[in-house]
Kinemage of the C-alpha trace (Angstrom):
@kinemage 1
@onewidth
@group {chain A} dominant
@subgroup {mainchain}
@vectorlist {calphas} color= white
{ca met a 1} P -6.930 -5.547 31.553
{ca ala a 2} L -8.595 -8.348 29.620
{ca ala a 3} L -7.059 -9.265 26.279
{ca ala a 4} L -8.797 -8.409 23.014
{ca thr a 5} L -11.054 -5.706 24.447
{ca phe a 6} L -11.737 -2.289 22.986
{ca glu a 7} L -9.968 -0.688 25.953
{ca thr a 8} L -6.886 -2.815 25.392
{ca gly a 9} L -6.855 -1.758 21.748
{ca val a 10} L -7.080 1.925 22.595
{ca phe a 11} L -4.440 1.544 25.307
{ca leu a 12} L -2.020 -0.182 22.957
{ca gly a 13} L -2.780 2.286 20.172
{ca val a 14} L -1.822 5.181 22.430
{ca leu a 15} L 1.423 3.415 23.368
{ca ile a 16} L 2.267 2.679 19.742
{ca gly a 17} L 1.400 6.187 18.559
{ca glu a 18} L 2.613 8.322 21.445
{ca gly a 19} L 4.742 6.131 23.715
{ca his a 20} L 8.419 6.551 24.426
{ca phe a 21} L 10.249 3.359 25.371
{ca gly a 22} L 13.403 4.142 27.306
{ca gly a 23} L 14.640 4.716 30.793
{ca asp a 24} L 16.557 6.958 33.118
{ca gly a 25} L 19.808 4.984 33.004
{ca lys a 26} L 18.871 2.981 36.098
{ca gln a 27} L 15.415 1.620 35.328
{ca pro a 28} L 13.239 1.189 32.244
{ca gln a 29} L 10.164 3.297 31.712
{ca val a 30} L 7.397 3.863 29.206
{ca thr a 31} L 6.262 7.472 28.924
{ca val a 32} L 3.400 9.192 27.122
{ca arg a 33} L 3.453 12.987 26.951
{ca met a 34} L 0.495 14.850 25.469
{ca his a 35} L -1.295 18.199 25.626
{ca leu a 36} L -3.574 19.059 28.534
{ca arg a 37} L -6.604 18.637 26.283
{ca his a 38} L -6.053 14.860 26.556
{ca glu a 39} L -6.600 14.836 30.336
{ca arg a 40} L -9.594 12.492 30.108
{ca leu a 41} L -7.540 9.978 28.112
{ca phe a 42} L -4.804 10.114 30.752
{ca gly a 43} L -7.416 9.242 33.360
{ca arg a 44} L -8.256 6.153 31.338
{ca leu a 45} L -4.584 5.175 31.054
{ca leu a 46} L -4.396 5.277 34.852
{ca glu a 47} L -7.473 3.025 35.083
{ca trp a 48} L -6.227 0.598 32.442
{ca cys a 49} L -2.751 0.340 33.954
{ca pro a 50} L -3.081 0.418 37.757
{ca gly a 51} L 0.128 1.539 39.396
{ca ser a 52} L 1.099 3.854 36.545
{ca arg a 53} L 1.620 7.521 37.398
{ca leu a 54} L 0.497 10.850 35.959
{ca tyr a 55} L 2.677 13.936 36.320
{ca gly a 56} L 1.861 17.528 35.563
{ca pro a 57} L 0.419 19.623 34.265
{ca tyr a 58} L 3.679 21.087 33.031
{ca his a 59} L 4.057 24.377 31.209
{ca his a 60} L 7.353 24.583 29.386
{ca gly a 61} L 8.555 26.164 26.160
{ca gly a 62} L 5.087 27.353 25.206
{ca arg a 63} L 3.628 23.874 25.677
{ca ser a 64} L 1.229 22.617 28.324
{ca tyr a 65} L 1.207 18.863 28.858
{ca phe a 66} L 0.793 15.888 31.143
{ca gln a 67} L 3.236 13.010 31.342
{ca trp a 68} L 2.074 9.463 32.085
{ca met a 69} L 4.711 6.949 33.150
{ca val a 70} L 5.056 3.237 33.852
{ca arg a 71} L 8.093 1.882 35.727
{ca gly a 72} L 9.112 -0.889 38.092
{ca asp a 73} L 6.938 -3.906 38.806
{ca val a 74} L 3.995 -2.448 36.869
{ca leu a 75} L 6.151 -2.270 33.757
{ca arg a 76} L 7.688 -5.707 34.221
{ca glu a 77} L 4.594 -7.594 35.376
{ca arg a 78} L 1.781 -5.878 33.461
{ca leu a 79} L 2.981 -3.906 30.466
{ca val a 80} L 5.817 -6.076 29.138
{ca pro a 81} L 3.675 -9.247 28.984
{ca leu a 82} L 0.923 -7.313 27.225
{ca leu a 83} L 3.320 -5.865 24.636
{ca asp a 84} L 5.151 -9.171 24.211
{ca ala a 85} L 1.858 -10.875 23.306
{ca leu a 86} L 1.371 -8.518 20.336
{ca pro a 87} L 2.695 -8.961 16.819
{ca leu a 88} L 4.331 -5.555 17.403
{ca glu a 89} L 6.984 -6.058 14.728
{ca asp a 90} L 4.217 -6.514 12.149
{ca ile a 91} L 2.260 -3.492 13.414
{ca asp a 92} L 5.050 -0.898 13.636
{ca glu a 93} L 8.686 -1.849 13.062
{ca his a 94} L 10.053 1.401 14.510
{ca val a 95} L 8.112 1.010 17.770
{ca tyr a 96} L 9.101 -2.666 17.900
{ca glu a 97} L 12.801 -1.733 17.592
{ca arg a 98} L 12.539 0.944 20.305
{ca tyr a 99} L 10.729 -1.484 22.603
{ca gln a 100} L 13.287 -4.251 22.004
{ca ala a 101} L 16.155 -1.804 22.613
{ca met a 102} L 14.625 -0.802 25.963
{ca lys a 103} L 14.213 -4.453 26.939
{ca ala a 104} L 17.811 -5.275 25.977
{ca lys a 105} L 19.311 -2.246 27.730
{ca tyr a 106} L 17.470 -2.941 30.983
{ca gly a 107} L 17.462 -6.740 30.915
{ca leu a 108} L 13.716 -7.214 30.613
């Protein structure tokens, strides 16, 4: 994904607004979970971040959603450099802290 494009801005906006920065105890992961009505947006996330995965649809607790996930080499080689190039701390301190905590916990 080329820097400073509209698509990059939308992609990063979704991560900042909806992303979860964590892991499963063994490996780091970035997850976005949203209602089925956002299926088209999930298709774009897959295009913008090749190697990411889409799971679902899930129906649980009265909710219907998809879950998009980035792990492994895609996370380390594509997503982390993109996020590290942002002034994330200036954009959203809470997201910045969650992202930094994930990086520290998993040695990224």
